[in-house]
C-alpha positions in Angstrom: 64.8 114.0 161.7 65.7 117.7 160.8 68.0 117.6 163.8 69.6 114.3 163.0 70.2 115.4 159.4 72.1 118.4 160.7 69.5 120.8 159.2 69.1 122.6 162.5 71.2 122.9 165.6 70.1 121.0 168.8 71.4 121.1 172.4 72.9 118.1 174.2 69.7 117.4 176.0 67.8 116.9 172.7 70.7 114.7 171.6 70.5 112.5 174.7 66.8 112.1 174.5 67.0 111.0 170.8 69.9 108.6 171.3 68.2 105.4 172.4 65.8 105.4 169.4 68.3 106.5 166.9 70.8 103.8 168.0 68.1 101.1 167.5 67.3 102.2 164.1 70.9 102.8 163.1 71.9 99.3 164.3 69.2 97.8 162.0 70.4 99.9 159.1 74.0 99.0 159.6 73.3 95.2 159.8 71.2 95.5 156.5 74.2 97.4 155.0 76.7 94.7 156.0 74.5 92.1 154.4 74.0 94.1 151.3 77.7 94.8 150.8 78.8 91.3 151.5 76.5 89.9 149.0 76.8 92.6 146.2 80.2 94.2 146.9 78.7 97.6 146.3 80.9 100.6 146.8 79.7 102.2 150.1 80.2 105.7 148.9 78.2 105.4 145.6 74.9 106.4 147.1 73.0 105.9 143.8 73.7 102.2 144.0 72.3 101.7 147.5 68.8 100.6 148.5 66.5 103.5 149.6 66.3 102.3 153.2 70.2 102.3 153.5 70.5 105.9 152.7 69.1 107.1 156.0 72.1 105.9 158.2 73.1 108.2 161.0 75.9 110.5 160.3 77.7 109.4 163.4 76.0 111.9 165.7 73.8 109.2 167.2 75.9 106.2 166.5 77.7 104.2 169.3 81.2 103.0 169.1 80.0 99.5 168.4 77.9 100.7 165.4 80.9 102.6 164.2 83.1 99.6 164.4 80.5 97.5 162.6 80.2 100.1 159.8 84.1 100.2 159.4 84.2 96.4 159.5 81.6 96.2 156.7 83.6 98.6 154.5 86.8 96.6 155.2 85.0 93.4 154.3 83.8 94.9 150.9 87.3 96.2 150.3 89.0 92.8 151.0 86.6 90.9 148.7 87.0 93.4 145.9 90.8 93.1 146.3 90.7 89.3 146.0 88.4 89.6 142.9 90.8 92.1 141.1 93.9 90.1 142.1 92.5 86.9 140.9 91.4 88.6 137.6 94.8 90.2 136.9 97.2 87.6 138.4 99.5 86.0 135.7 100.1 82.9 137.8 96.5 81.8 137.7 94.5 80.5 134.8 91.4 82.7 135.5 88.9 83.6 138.2 85.6 82.4 139.4 82.4 84.5 139.5 78.9 83.5 140.4 80.0 79.8 140.4 81.5 80.0 136.9 85.2 79.9 135.8 86.5 82.6 133.4 89.9 82.5 131.6 91.6 84.0 128.5 91.9 81.6 125.6 94.7 83.8 124.1 97.1 86.7 125.2 94.9 89.7 126.0 95.4 92.8 123.9 96.8 95.6 126.1 98.4 93.4 128.7 101.9 94.6 129.2 103.3 91.1 129.3 101.5 89.8 126.2 104.3 91.0 123.8 107.0 89.6 126.1 105.4 86.2 126.3 104.6 85.9 122.6 108.2 87.1 121.8 109.5 84.1 123.8 107.2 81.8 121.8 108.4 83.3 118.4 112.0 83.0 119.6 111.5 79.4 120.3 110.2 78.9 116.6 113.1 80.9 115.4 115.5 78.5 117.3 113.8 75.4 115.9 114.1 76.8 112.3 117.8 77.4 112.8 118.8 74.3 114.7 116.5 71.6 113.2 115.9 72.9 109.8 119.2 74.6 109.1 117.6 77.9 108.1 119.8 80.8 109.0 118.6 83.8 107.0 115.6 84.4 109.0 114.4 87.5 111.0 111.3 87.9 113.2 109.4 90.5 115.2 106.6 89.1 117.3 104.4 87.1 114.7 106.2 88.4 111.6 108.8 86.1 110.1 111.0 87.1 107.2 113.4 84.9 105.1 116.1 86.4 103.0 118.3 85.0 100.2 119.6 85.7 96.7 116.8 86.3 94.2 117.9 83.6 91.9 117.9 80.9 94.6 115.2 78.7 95.9 116.4 79.2 99.6 113.4 81.5 100.5 110.9 79.1 99.0 112.3 76.2 100.9 112.5 78.2 104.1 109.0 79.4 103.9 107.6 75.9 103.2 109.6 74.5 106.1 108.2 77.2 108.3 104.6 76.5 107.3 105.2 72.8 107.8 106.5 73.4 111.2 103.6 75.6 112.2 101.1 73.0 110.8 102.8 70.2 112.8 102.8 72.0 116.2 99.4 73.6 115.6 100.4 77.3 115.1 97.6 79.0 113.1 98.7 81.0 109.9 96.9 83.8 108.3 97.5 82.8 104.7 96.2 86.0 103.1 99.0 87.8 104.8 101.7 85.2 103.7 103.8 86.5 100.9 105.8 84.1 98.7 109.4 84.9 97.5 109.5 88.3 96.0 111.9 91.2 95.6 109.4 93.8 96.8 108.0 93.1 100.3 106.4 95.3 103.1 107.7 94.1 106.4 107.6 95.8 109.8 105.6 98.5 108.2 108.4 99.4 105.6 108.5 98.4 101.9 111.9 96.8 101.0 112.8 96.7 97.3 115.9 94.7 96.7 115.8 95.3 93.0 116.1 99.1 93.4 117.9 98.7 96.7 115.7 101.1 98.4 113.4 101.2 101.5 110.1 103.1 101.2 108.1 104.7 103.9 104.3 104.2 103.3 102.7 107.4 101.9 100.0 107.2 104.6 102.6 107.3 107.3 104.3 110.4 105.7 101.0 112.1 105.5 100.2 111.2 109.1 103.6 112.6 110.3 103.1 115.7 108.2 99.6 116.3 109.7 100.8 115.8 113.3 103.8 118.1 112.8 101.5 120.8 111.4 99.2 120.4 114.4 102.1 120.5 117.0 103.7 123.5 115.2 100.9 125.8 116.2 100.9 125.0 119.9 102.9 126.3 122.8 102.4 123.2 124.7 101.1 119.6 124.2 99.9 116.8 126.4 102.3 114.0 127.3 100.1 111.6 125.4 100.2 113.6 122.1 104.0 114.2 122.4 104.6 110.4 123.0 102.4 109.6 120.1 104.4 112.0 117.8 107.7 110.7 119.1 106.6 107.0 118.5 105.6 107.9 114.8 108.9 109.8 114.2 110.9 107.0 115.7 109.3 104.6 113.3 110.2 107.0 110.4 113.8 107.0 111.6 114.1 103.3 110.4 114.0 104.9 106.9 115.1 108.5 107.6 118.2 107.6 109.6 119.8 111.0 109.9 116.8 112.5 111.5 117.2 110.4 114.7 119.5 113.3 115.9 116.5 115.5 115.9 114.5 113.2 118.2 116.6 113.1 121.4 115.6 116.5 122.8 111.9 115.7 122.2 112.3 112.4 124.2 114.0 114.3 127.0 110.9 116.5 127.5 108.8 113.4 128.5 111.2 112.2 131.1 109.8 112.2 134.7 106.1 112.6 133.7 103.5 109.8 133.9 100.2 111.5 133.7 99.0 111.3 130.0 97.2 114.7 130.3 100.2 116.6 131.8 101.0 119.6 129.5 104.6 119.9 128.3 105.8 123.3 127.2 107.7 123.1 123.9 111.0 125.0 124.4 113.1 126.6 121.8 115.2 123.5 121.2 112.1 121.4 120.7 110.6 123.8 118.3 113.9 123.8 116.3 113.8 120.1 116.0 110.2 120.0 115.0 111.0 122.6 112.4 113.8 120.4 111.0 111.5 117.4 110.8 108.8 119.5 109.2 111.0 121.0 106.5 112.4 117.6 105.7 109.0 115.6 105.6 107.5 118.4 103.4 110.0 117.4 100.6 110.6 113.8 101.4 109.7 111.2 98.7 109.6 108.4 101.1 112.6 106.5 99.8 116.0 105.6 101.2 118.7 104.0 99.2 120.6 101.2 101.0 124.0 102.6 101.9 127.1 100.4 101.7 129.0 99.5 104.9 132.3 100.4 103.7 133.4 104.1 103.5 134.6 105.4 100.1 138.1 106.9 100.0 138.9 110.2 98.2 141.0 108.3 95.8 138.0 106.2 94.7 135.8 109.3 94.3 138.6 111.4 92.9 137.4 114.2 95.3 139.9 116.2 97.3 139.5 119.5 99.4 141.6 121.7 101.6 141.3 124.9 103.6 144.0 127.4 104.8 144.1 129.7 107.8 142.7 133.3 108.3 144.4 134.9 105.3 144.1 131.9 103.1 141.1 130.3 101.2 139.6 127.0 100.2 139.7 124.7 97.1 138.3 121.3 96.0 139.0 119.1 93.0 136.6 116.4 91.5 138.0 114.6 88.6 138.7 117.3 86.0 136.5 119.9 87.7 137.6 122.2 90.5 136.8 125.4 92.4 138.6 127.8 94.7 137.9 130.9 96.6 138.7 133.2 99.5 136.9 133.1 102.8 133.6 135.0 103.0 133.4 137.6 105.9 131.1 135.4 108.0 133.4 132.4 107.7 136.8 134.1 108.2 136.7 134.2 112.1 135.7 130.6 112.4 137.8 127.8 113.7 139.9 125.8 111.3 137.7 122.7 111.8 134.7 124.6 110.4 136.8 125.9 107.6 137.9 122.4 106.6 134.2 121.5 106.4 133.2 124.4 104.3 134.7 123.2 100.9 133.3 119.7 101.6 129.8 121.1 102.0 130.2 123.3 98.9 131.5 120.3 96.9 128.4 118.2 97.9 126.2 121.2 96.9 127.9 121.4 93.4 128.6 117.8 92.7 126.1 116.1 95.0 124.2 114.2 92.1 127.4 112.6 91.0 128.4 111.7 94.6 125.2 110.4 96.2 124.9 106.6 97.1 128.4 105.9 95.9 129.5 102.2 96.4 132.5 100.7 97.8 135.8 100.7 95.9 135.5 97.0 95.0 132.1 97.6 93.3 132.4 96.3 89.7 130.3 99.1 88.3 132.9 101.8 89.6 135.1 102.4 86.5 138.2 104.6 87.0 140.7 105.7 84.4 143.9 103.7 84.5 146.9 102.9 82.3 146.9 99.3 83.4 146.4 97.2 80.3 144.6 94.4 82.2 142.1 96.8 83.5 141.5 98.2 80.1 140.9 94.7 78.7 138.4 93.8 81.5 136.5 97.1 81.1 136.2 96.4 77.4 134.8 92.9 78.1 132.4 94.2 80.7 131.2 96.9 78.2 130.6 94.2 75.5 128.8 91.9 77.9 126.5 94.8 79.2 125.7 95.8 75.5 124.9 92.1 74.7 122.2 92.2 77.4 120.1 94.2 74.9 118.7 92.7 71.7 120.1 94.2 68.4 116.8 96.0 67.8 116.7 97.4 71.3 120.4 98.4 71.2 119.9 100.3 67.9 116.7 102.0 69.1 118.4 103.1 72.5 121.4 104.4 70.6 119.3 106.5 68.3 117.2 107.9 71.3 120.3 108.6 73.3 121.8 110.6 70.4 118.5 112.5 70.2 118.8 113.4 73.9 122.4 114.5 73.5 121.5 116.7 70.6 118.7 118.2 72.7 121.2 119.0 75.4 123.7 120.5 73.0 121.0 122.8 71.5 119.2 124.1 74.5 121.5 123.4 77.5 125.0 123.4 76.2 126.3 124.6 79.7 124.9 121.5 81.4 126.3 118.0 81.6 124.0 115.5 79.8 124.9 112.8 82.2 124.0 112.1 84.9 120.8 113.8 84.1 118.5 115.7 86.5 114.7 115.4 86.7 114.4 119.0 85.6 116.5 118.4 82.4 114.6 115.2 81.8 111.2 116.8 82.1 112.3 119.5 79.6 113.4 116.7 77.2 110.0 115.1 77.5 108.3 118.4 76.8 110.4 118.8 73.7 109.4 115.4 72.4 105.8 116.2 73.3 105.9 119.4 71.2 107.4 117.4 68.3 104.4 115.2 68.3 106.0 112.0 69.4 103.7 109.3 70.6 103.5 108.5 74.3 105.0 105.1 73.6 108.0 106.6 71.7 108.5 109.1 74.5 108.4 106.3 77.1 111.0 104.3 75.1 113.2 107.5 75.1 113.0 107.6 78.9 113.6 103.8 79.1 116.9 104.3 77.1 118.1 107.1 79.4 117.2 104.9 82.5 119.3 102.1 81.0 122.3 104.5 80.7 122.0 105.7 84.4 121.5 102.3 85.8 124.4 100.7 83.9 126.7 103.5 85.2 125.4 103.2 88.8 124.1 106.8 88.6 121.0 108.0 90.5 118.1 107.3 88.1 115.9 110.5 87.6 113.4 108.5 85.5 112.3 106.9 88.7 111.2 110.1 90.3 107.6 111.0 91.1 107.5 114.1 88.8 108.8 112.1 85.8 106.1 109.5 86.3 103.4 112.1 86.5 104.6 114.0 83.4 104.5 110.6 81.4 101.1 109.9 82.7 99.8 113.3 81.5 101.4 112.7 78.2 99.7 109.4 78.0 96.3 111.0 78.8 96.8 113.8 76.3 98.1 111.7 73.4 97.2 108.2 74.4 94.8 107.7 71.5 97.6 106.4 69.1 97.3 102.9 70.6 93.8 101.8 69.9 93.8 98.7 72.2 91.3 98.9 75.0 91.5 97.2 78.4 89.6 94.0 79.2 88.0 94.9 82.6 86.5 92.5 85.1 83.0 93.0 83.7 84.2 92.1 80.2 86.1 89.2 81.6 82.9 87.7 83.1 81.0 88.1 79.8 83.9 86.4 77.9 83.8 83.4 80.2 80.0 83.2 79.9 80.2 83.3 76.1 82.6 80.4 75.7 79.9 77.6 75.7 78.3 79.4 72.8 81.4 79.9 70.6 83.6 76.9 71.6 82.0 73.5 70.8 84.5 71.3 72.6 83.9 71.3 76.4 87.5 70.5 77.3 88.7 73.5 75.2 86.1 75.8 77.0 87.7 74.7 80.3 91.2 75.4 79.1 90.2 78.9 77.7 88.5 79.8 80.9 91.7 79.2 82.8 93.8 81.0 80.2 91.5 84.2 80.2 91.5 84.4 84.0 95.2 83.8 84.5 96.0 86.2 81.8 94.2 88.9 83.6 95.1 88.3 87.2 98.8 87.5 86.4 99.4 90.3 83.9 100.6 87.7 81.4 101.8 88.4 77.9 100.4 86.3 75.1 103.9 84.8 74.6 104.1 83.6 78.1 101.0 81.3 77.8 100.9 80.2 74.1 103.4 79.2 71.5 103.9 79.9 67.9 103.7 77.0 65.6 106.9 75.0 65.8 108.4 77.2 68.4 110.2 76.2 71.5 107.5 75.1 74.1 109.9 75.5 77.0 109.8 79.3 76.7 106.1 79.4 77.9 104.7 78.6 81.4 105.1 75.0 82.4 102.9 72.7 84.4 105.7 72.5 87.0 105.6 76.3 87.4 102.3 76.0 89.2 101.9 75.0 92.9 98.8 75.2 95.0 98.5 76.4 98.6 96.3 74.3 100.9 95.1 74.3 104.4 93.5 71.1 105.7 92.8 70.1 102.1 91.1 73.4 101.5 92.5 75.4 98.5 93.9 78.8 99.6 95.9 80.1 96.8 98.3 79.5 93.9 102.0 80.3 93.3 103.1 80.9 89.7 106.9 80.9 89.1 107.9 82.9 86.0 111.2 81.8 84.6 111.1 83.0 80.9 109.5 86.4 80.4 110.6 89.7 78.9 113.5 91.3 80.8 113.8 88.2 83.0 117.5 87.7 82.5 116.8 84.2 83.7 115.8 85.4 87.1 112.6 83.7 88.2 109.8 85.7 89.7 107.1 84.1 91.8 103.5 85.4 91.7 101.1 84.5 94.4 97.4 84.7 93.7 95.0 84.1 96.7 91.7 82.4 96.2 88.8 84.8 95.4 85.5 85.0 97.0 83.8 85.1 93.6 84.1 81.5 92.1 83.1 82.7 88.6 86.3 84.8 88.2 88.7 83.0 90.5 91.8 81.9 88.5 93.0 79.5 91.4 89.7 77.5 91.1 89.6 77.3 87.3 93.3 76.6 86.8 93.1 73.8 89.5 90.0 72.4 87.9 91.7 72.5 84.4 94.7 70.7 85.5 92.7 68.1 87.4 90.5 67.4 84.4 93.4 67.2 81.9 95.9 65.3 84.0 99.0 66.7 82.3 102.1 66.3 84.6 104.7 68.1 82.4 105.1 70.3 79.4 103.4 73.7 78.7 100.8 74.7 81.2 98.1 75.0 78.7 97.7 72.1 76.4 94.9 70.3 74.5 93.7 66.9 75.7 96.0 65.4 73.0 98.9 66.9 74.6 99.6 69.5 71.9 100.3 73.0 73.3 97.7 75.8 72.9 99.0 77.9 70.0 98.8 81.6 69.7 96.6 81.5 66.6 94.1 79.3 68.4 94.1 81.5 71.5 93.7 84.8 69.5 91.0 83.3 67.2 89.0 82.0 70.1 89.3 85.3 71.9 88.1 87.1 68.7 85.0 84.8 68.5 84.1 85.5 72.2 84.6 89.3 71.8 82.3 89.3 68.7 79.7 87.2 70.5 79.4 89.8 73.4 79.4 92.7 70.9 82.8 94.3 71.2 84.9 95.6 68.4 87.8 93.2 67.8 89.8 96.1 66.2 90.3 97.5 69.7 90.3 94.4 72.0 93.3 92.1 71.5 95.1 89.4 73.4 97.2 92.1 75.0 94.0 93.7 76.4 94.1 91.4 79.4 97.5 92.9 80.4 96.3 96.4 79.7 93.1 95.7 81.7 95.1 94.3 84.7 97.2 97.3 84.9 94.3 99.8 84.5 92.2 97.9 87.1 95.1 98.0 89.6 95.5 101.8 89.1 91.7 102.1 89.7 92.0 100.3 93.0 94.6 102.7 94.1 97.5 100.2 94.0 100.8 102.1 94.0 102.5 102.3 90.6 105.7 100.8 91.9 103.7 97.7 92.9 101.9 97.6 89.4 105.3 97.8 87.8 106.5 94.8 89.8 103.3 92.8 89.3 103.5 93.2 85.5 107.3 92.5 85.5 108.1 95.8 83.8 111.7 97.1 84.2 111.1 100.7 83.1 108.4 103.4 83.1 107.0 101.7 79.9 104.2 100.3 82.1 102.6 103.8 82.3 101.2 103.3 78.7 99.3 100.3 79.9 97.2 102.3 82.3 94.2 103.5 80.4 92.0 105.2 82.9 90.2 107.1 80.2 88.9 103.9 78.8 88.1 102.2 82.1 
């Protein structure tokens, strides 16, 4: 055995003497191996998987040609059967494969299969075609399983398109994930990007920005990276380019480094060009606020901007004029030898540096908010009418208040920053103004109203609004935390809400009224409702509150899934309706969808105010506040600090506690300015 295992050398005579016995034993082992491989398809070269008696096969020293042929044939048989198995498993033209007498197949497109996206996109394209050809829906976009419908905010086109799409999917059996369905709104996250048609901006999610930043920090420290890591970074940066459009120029050379390589672990050296591009990305992301303003398609002319620049040759200089402002100068030594093309660009860059805040996001010449000086009497008349209409959009009290606060801001600028233009303002000037008001012991609500007045001025003149910047929101929040005790109202949290609902049978005798108040309490909290939106003053117009027709329920196979609430009349509405979708909650006790549906089913009202008594009379504000006061007293809360508005305060505070972005909270509560900050009372949560 030692000789056959090649542990010692043997001469030819020893080999010939051992040959007959070895051949007989080897033939038996080979036959056993053929049977074993045929039945089990075990890899011949994985020794650990073989039976013990199959390991002692001759190395070939004592094997005849017949045995060698049999051995090779057994290997080929196993390889052929394995090939048939693999091909039947992966073939796209077969429904599945058989194994041990059973048939296996995929019931859906497998994740990771290269053709899955292509096949599903064909199906989605077919749905898209049906919508456009059979339903006449044109403003639709899709990417794989995401469908988006677009129309004017004041129209019902989106609502009609969405319901048509849901009806189509239900008819042909396409499953819909209703918790991901968003009803018509002006702020929507689609394809991973948040689109805000009110502010006309696109936002990159903060978690994506943090991920990009972390990956750039990691790559910056390396001399080389694997192909997989570089492709992952490029994919993330390419996604960011959908918002950060100019940075696409700094992506091409990174992509070129990956060309010709297929091994994910192949290490790619980062050359000087790649490092320069990564440095540009890093410097931008480090200061990026995640927002992109929608740019207009039409280029703005110099006549519209009133901006002109020029440059002269070697012994000349440069100059630029912007309205009534101008600058001029001679060439710096480092610019003097440059080509005239570079010199023409120099005053333009300098003009952007000096007047950038006044130039950014300029609209097309025909934009009605671009006002230019002219001697034309018709234009003067139209401008006067536009100014009056715009002023009329504010109530008399608000207009007087805003005028007084704008004068206060102008006086501040004249006293402390006489050399600066008050408008358009900057976030630095604005933060100093807030600090001045804070030192003068103004209340947080008064400071917020000052900022709202300045926001109105900027937006009405189509200027960039510094009140919307992160630093201003943070400063207002700090002011609220430091001086927020002036407003004694406390938030009604979810725990308090449950106690209020449980107390109703003890403080309200009428069972029907108990049912109505449950629905009112829950809807006030989950929909951020004002008391004026759900109850009327005695003798007031009942059409200004929520109506029965403003509620619609979402069902799937007769199962309640959610509720849509169309808000038409609300503060700052400007008659533009806003739809709020509330999905059904897992907790039936605090689910507004279930309780509002039960209330409407029991009362049977088909028109008029949403909340009515059995008699058909609307629920008045006095009844609502009196009933709330009784319930609060019953559960031991001080009614001096808990009011009807506490539902709205509690909703905003609860949303902040759950980590919902403040821009979303502002939209959910239908606030048009930073005034929503004073509703967030984390210190009382």
